[in-house]
C-alpha positions as CSV (number, residue, x, y, z in Angstrom):
1,M,-2.4,-14.6,-34.3
2,K,-4.7,-12.7,-37.1
3,K,-5.6,-9.3,-36.8
4,L,-7.8,-7.1,-39.0
5,M,-5.6,-4.4,-40.3
6,N,-4.0,-2.9,-43.2
7,K,-0.3,-1.5,-41.9
8,V,0.9,-2.2,-38.3
9,D,1.9,1.5,-38.1
10,D,-1.6,3.0,-39.1
11,I,-3.7,1.2,-37.0
12,V,-3.8,3.8,-33.9
13,V,-4.3,6.7,-36.6
14,E,-6.8,4.5,-38.8
15,S,-9.0,3.5,-35.7
16,L,-9.0,7.4,-34.7
17,A,-10.4,8.0,-37.9
18,G,-13.2,5.4,-37.8
19,L,-14.3,6.6,-34.3
20,E,-14.5,10.2,-36.1
21,A,-16.3,9.3,-38.9
22,A,-18.8,7.2,-36.6
23,H,-19.3,9.7,-34.1
24,C,-18.9,12.9,-36.0
25,D,-21.6,14.4,-33.7
26,L,-19.6,13.8,-30.5
27,V,-16.2,14.0,-31.4
28,K,-13.6,15.6,-33.6
29,L,-9.7,15.0,-34.4
30,H,-7.2,17.3,-33.3
31,P,-6.0,18.8,-36.4
32,S,-2.3,18.2,-35.8
33,I,-1.6,15.6,-33.2
34,K,-3.5,12.3,-32.0
35,A,-6.5,13.6,-29.8
36,V,-9.8,12.9,-29.7
37,L,-11.8,16.4,-28.6
38,R,-15.5,16.9,-27.8
39,A,-17.1,18.3,-31.1
40,D,-19.2,20.8,-28.9
41,A,-16.1,21.8,-26.6
42,P,-17.6,24.1,-24.1
43,N,-15.3,27.2,-22.9
44,C,-17.1,27.3,-19.4
45,K,-16.4,24.7,-17.9
46,V,-13.4,22.5,-16.3
47,A,-11.6,20.6,-18.7
48,V,-11.1,17.2,-18.1
49,I,-8.8,15.1,-19.8
50,S,-7.5,11.7,-19.9
51,G,-5.6,9.3,-22.2
52,G,-3.0,6.3,-21.9
53,G,-2.2,3.3,-24.5
54,S,-4.4,2.6,-27.5
55,G,-5.5,-1.1,-27.2
56,H,-8.2,-0.4,-24.5
57,E,-11.0,1.0,-26.3
58,P,-13.4,2.1,-25.5
59,L,-11.0,3.8,-23.0
60,H,-10.3,6.7,-23.4
61,G,-11.1,7.7,-26.6
62,G,-14.7,6.6,-26.4
63,F,-15.3,8.6,-23.2
64,V,-15.1,11.9,-24.9
65,G,-18.6,13.7,-25.0
66,F,-20.8,15.6,-22.8
67,G,-20.7,14.7,-19.0
68,M,-17.7,12.9,-19.3
69,L,-14.1,13.9,-20.9
70,D,-13.5,16.8,-22.9
71,A,-10.5,15.2,-24.6
72,A,-8.4,12.2,-24.7
73,C,-4.9,11.5,-25.7
74,P,-4.2,7.8,-27.5
75,G,-0.8,6.6,-27.6
76,E,0.6,4.1,-29.6
77,V,-0.6,0.1,-28.4
78,F,0.0,-0.1,-24.6
79,T,2.4,3.1,-25.0
80,S,1.8,6.1,-23.0
81,P,1.0,9.3,-25.0
82,T,3.4,12.1,-25.3
83,P,3.5,15.2,-22.9
84,D,3.1,17.6,-26.5
85,Q,-0.3,15.5,-27.0
86,M,-1.8,16.0,-23.8
87,Y,-0.7,19.9,-24.0
88,E,-2.0,20.6,-27.0
89,A,-5.3,18.8,-26.3
90,A,-5.7,21.0,-23.1
91,K,-4.9,24.0,-24.9
92,A,-7.5,22.9,-27.6
93,V,-10.3,22.6,-24.9
94,Q,-9.6,24.7,-22.0
95,G,-11.8,27.9,-21.5
96,G,-10.0,29.7,-18.6
97,K,-11.9,27.6,-15.8
98,G,-8.6,25.1,-15.5
99,V,-7.6,21.6,-16.7
100,L,-7.7,18.2,-14.5
101,F,-6.2,15.3,-16.0
102,I,-7.1,11.9,-15.1
103,V,-4.0,9.3,-14.9
104,K,-4.2,5.8,-14.8
105,N,-1.1,5.0,-12.7
106,Y,1.4,3.9,-15.0
107,T,5.0,5.0,-14.9
108,G,5.0,6.5,-18.4
109,D,1.5,8.2,-18.3
110,V,2.5,9.7,-14.7
111,M,5.4,11.1,-15.6
112,N,4.3,12.7,-19.3
113,F,1.2,14.0,-18.0
114,Q,3.3,15.5,-15.2
115,M,5.6,17.3,-18.2
116,A,2.5,18.4,-19.6
117,A,0.9,20.0,-16.5
118,D,4.4,21.6,-16.3
119,M,4.1,23.3,-19.3
120,L,0.5,24.4,-18.9
121,A,1.2,26.2,-15.8
122,G,4.3,27.6,-17.5
123,E,1.6,29.4,-19.7
124,G,-0.7,30.5,-16.5
125,I,-3.3,27.7,-16.9
126,P,-4.7,26.3,-13.9
127,V,-3.9,22.5,-14.0
128,D,-4.2,19.8,-11.6
129,Q,-4.2,16.3,-11.8
130,V,-5.0,12.7,-10.0
131,V,-3.7,9.3,-10.2
132,I,-5.9,6.4,-10.2
133,D,-4.6,3.4,-8.3
134,D,-7.4,1.2,-7.9
135,D,-5.9,-2.2,-8.8
136,V,-5.9,-4.5,-5.4
137,A,-4.3,-7.5,-7.1
138,V,-0.6,-6.1,-6.7
139,Q,1.1,-3.3,-4.9
140,D,3.7,-3.0,-7.5
141,S,4.0,-4.0,-11.2
142,L,6.1,-4.2,-14.3
143,Y,5.1,-0.7,-14.9
144,T,3.8,0.8,-11.9
145,A,5.2,2.2,-8.5
146,G,2.8,1.3,-6.4
147,R,-1.0,0.2,-7.5
148,R,-1.9,0.2,-11.1
149,G,-4.8,2.2,-12.6
150,V,-7.4,0.2,-14.1
151,G,-11.6,-0.2,-14.0
152,G,-11.8,2.7,-11.6
153,T,-10.5,4.9,-13.9
154,V,-13.8,4.5,-16.2
155,L,-16.0,5.7,-13.5
156,A,-13.8,8.3,-12.4
157,E,-13.9,9.8,-15.5
158,K,-18.2,9.5,-15.3
159,I,-18.4,10.9,-12.5
160,V,-15.8,13.9,-12.5
161,G,-17.0,14.5,-16.0
162,A,-20.4,15.4,-14.2
163,M,-19.3,17.5,-11.8
164,A,-17.3,19.5,-14.6
165,E,-20.4,19.7,-16.5
166,L,-22.1,21.5,-13.3
167,G,-19.9,24.3,-13.5
168,A,-17.7,23.2,-10.2
169,S,-14.0,24.7,-9.6
170,L,-11.0,22.9,-10.4
171,D,-10.6,22.6,-6.7
172,E,-13.9,20.7,-6.2
173,V,-13.6,18.3,-9.5
174,K,-10.5,17.3,-8.4
175,A,-11.7,16.6,-4.9
176,V,-14.6,14.6,-6.4
177,C,-12.2,12.6,-8.3
178,E,-9.6,11.9,-5.2
179,K,-13.1,11.0,-3.1
180,V,-13.7,8.3,-6.1
181,N,-10.3,7.1,-6.3
182,A,-10.4,6.6,-2.4
183,N,-13.6,4.4,-2.7
184,V,-13.3,2.3,-5.5
185,R,-11.6,-1.2,-5.9
186,T,-10.6,-3.6,-9.0
187,M,-9.6,-6.9,-9.9
188,G,-8.9,-8.7,-12.7
189,M,-8.3,-11.9,-14.6
190,A,-7.0,-13.6,-17.6
191,L,-7.9,-16.8,-19.4
192,T,-5.9,-16.2,-22.4
193,S,-3.0,-13.6,-23.6
194,C,-3.5,-10.9,-26.0
195,A,-1.7,-9.9,-28.5
196,V,0.1,-6.4,-29.8
197,P,-0.2,-5.8,-33.3
198,A,3.6,-5.3,-33.8
199,A,4.4,-8.8,-32.0
200,G,1.9,-10.8,-33.7
201,K,1.7,-13.3,-31.2
202,P,0.3,-13.7,-27.5
203,T,2.5,-11.5,-24.7
204,F,2.3,-14.5,-22.3
205,D,1.7,-18.2,-22.5
206,L,-1.0,-19.6,-20.7
207,P,-2.1,-23.3,-20.5
208,E,-5.6,-24.2,-21.8
209,D,-6.3,-25.3,-18.1
210,E,-4.7,-22.3,-16.4
211,M,-5.9,-19.1,-15.6
212,E,-4.1,-15.9,-13.7
213,I,-5.8,-14.0,-11.4
214,G,-5.1,-10.3,-10.9
215,I,-3.6,-10.0,-14.6
216,G,-2.8,-6.3,-15.6
217,I,-4.3,-4.8,-18.8
218,H,-1.3,-4.7,-20.6
219,G,-0.7,-8.6,-19.9
220,E,1.2,-7.8,-16.6
221,P,1.7,-10.8,-14.6
222,G,-1.3,-10.8,-11.4
223,R,-1.3,-12.5,-7.8
224,K,-1.2,-15.9,-9.3
225,R,-1.9,-18.8,-11.9
226,M,-3.9,-21.9,-11.1
227,K,-6.1,-24.2,-12.5
228,I,-9.4,-22.8,-13.8
229,M,-12.7,-23.2,-11.8
230,S,-16.2,-22.2,-12.0
231,A,-17.2,-18.6,-12.7
232,K,-18.6,-18.6,-9.3
233,E,-15.8,-19.3,-7.8
234,I,-13.7,-17.1,-9.3
235,V,-16.0,-14.3,-8.6
236,E,-16.1,-15.0,-4.9
237,M,-12.1,-15.1,-5.0
238,M,-11.8,-11.6,-6.8
239,A,-15.0,-9.8,-5.0
240,G,-13.5,-11.1,-1.7
241,A,-10.3,-9.5,-2.1
242,I,-12.0,-6.1,-3.1
243,V,-14.4,-6.6,-0.4
244,N,-11.6,-6.5,2.0
245,D,-9.4,-4.4,0.8
246,L,-11.3,-1.5,1.3
247,P,-13.0,-2.6,3.4
248,F,-16.6,-2.4,2.2
249,S,-19.3,-3.2,5.0
250,E,-22.7,-4.4,5.3
251,G,-24.9,-1.5,4.5
252,D,-22.7,0.2,1.6
253,E,-24.1,0.7,-1.5
254,V,-22.2,0.4,-4.9
255,V,-21.7,0.5,-8.2
256,A,-21.1,-2.8,-9.3
257,F,-19.3,-3.0,-12.6
258,V,-18.2,-6.1,-14.3
259,N,-15.8,-5.2,-17.3
260,G,-14.9,-7.5,-20.2
261,M,-11.4,-7.7,-21.4
262,G,-11.9,-8.0,-25.0
263,G,-12.7,-11.3,-25.7
264,T,-15.1,-12.3,-23.2
265,P,-18.8,-12.5,-24.4
266,L,-21.6,-10.8,-22.9
267,I,-23.5,-14.4,-22.4
268,E,-20.1,-14.9,-19.8
269,L,-20.1,-11.3,-18.3
270,Y,-23.8,-11.3,-17.4
271,L,-23.5,-14.9,-15.9
272,L,-20.5,-13.3,-13.6
273,Y,-22.7,-10.5,-12.6
274,N,-25.2,-12.8,-11.6
275,D,-22.7,-14.5,-9.4
276,L,-21.4,-11.0,-8.3
277,V,-25.3,-10.0,-7.3
278,K,-25.7,-13.4,-5.2
279,F,-22.1,-12.8,-3.6
280,L,-22.9,-8.9,-2.4
281,D,-26.1,-9.9,-1.4
282,A,-24.5,-12.5,0.8
283,K,-22.4,-9.6,2.5
284,K,-25.7,-7.5,2.7
285,I,-23.7,-5.0,0.4
286,R,-26.6,-3.2,-1.8
287,I,-25.8,-2.7,-5.5
288,A,-27.2,0.7,-6.2
289,R,-25.9,1.1,-9.9
290,K,-24.6,-1.2,-12.3
291,L,-22.4,-1.2,-15.2
292,V,-21.7,-4.5,-17.5
293,G,-19.7,-4.6,-20.8
294,N,-16.7,-3.8,-22.3
295,Y,-15.1,-0.7,-21.3
296,I,-11.6,-0.9,-20.3
297,T,-9.9,-3.7,-22.4
298,S,-6.9,-5.5,-23.3
299,L,-7.2,-6.1,-27.2
300,E,-8.7,-9.6,-27.4
301,M,-7.7,-10.9,-24.1
302,Q,-10.2,-13.5,-22.7
303,G,-11.2,-12.4,-19.1
304,F,-13.0,-10.0,-16.8
305,S,-12.8,-7.5,-14.3
306,I,-14.8,-6.3,-11.0
307,T,-14.5,-2.8,-10.0
308,L,-17.0,-1.7,-6.6
309,L,-17.3,1.7,-5.8
310,K,-18.5,2.9,-2.6
311,L,-21.3,5.6,-2.9
312,D,-22.4,8.8,-0.8
313,S,-25.3,10.7,-2.3
314,Q,-23.2,13.0,-4.2
315,L,-21.9,10.4,-6.1
316,K,-24.8,8.6,-6.9
317,A,-26.0,11.7,-8.3
318,L,-23.1,12.6,-9.8
319,W,-23.5,8.7,-12.0
320,D,-27.0,9.6,-12.7
321,Y,-26.3,12.8,-14.4
322,P,-26.8,12.5,-18.1
323,V,-23.8,11.7,-20.2
324,H,-23.5,11.0,-23.8
325,T,-20.3,9.7,-25.6
326,P,-19.4,7.1,-27.9
327,A,-19.3,4.4,-25.7
328,L,-21.7,5.6,-22.6
329,R,-24.8,7.0,-22.5
330,W,-27.8,7.8,-20.7
331,G,-30.4,10.7,-19.5
332,K,-29.9,12.7,-22.3
């Protein structure tokens, strides 16, 4: 498969350099490790930090900025960042009020973030973490013990970032992150595989007339393969599994998030969102806030995910709080 790159080994570093060059008013790169930092990192708030393998852009580096993340640590493509990256990034942006790590539930991420947290705690820096596990598709996967962390991570980073910006304590910031995780559910699907640059070929084979329901963001197997159906039928299958899992109830207000996996055009994402609106209307679940676009991707995979977050007055206000990052911005 064709890729726009120079050298395979340099793709992450050169992409990060491009991010900094394009958004130097918002982000800067750490001088010695691969980490994206807020250009104006304040020292009077809890530092909110996340990270994970590259290839899911704009997650996580695109969400560094006012009202969201203070730092993001990218690993190589689909590979966890190292404990040293997280440790150094936290040291660069923490200002004495503590550090919260937001961690997607993948074995390498969980292990490495815990090691970084132990290193910070050993120096007397208050640190805590929340593991996001919102994927309803499978209980365990090739990369996890328990459910995977996927689209809910974006919503957690936005809401938690707002809470920290408002001056909340580390305990309060952690508590609102846990609330998001308890009330958010996601499922994804794929029409095609992605191709990791180092491999240069699709990660898995998927016949032209089939789709994978419940796919992971690294191409991990989902619930089942089946013949392609209409967009309406796919939305009903996925949204039904999400609504039944929490469960969501008549009268609930939600953030409805339709996310592209990297290779799905907006004309299709808006069509899918329209079908989701009809599905939720029939369930009398009210869409109070919405997000449509490519926010947590899997390189060039064709597919999408649906994420629903049950809202209360606190979460709604934090969602509305201003945010200004390379990939997400409103109200400022």
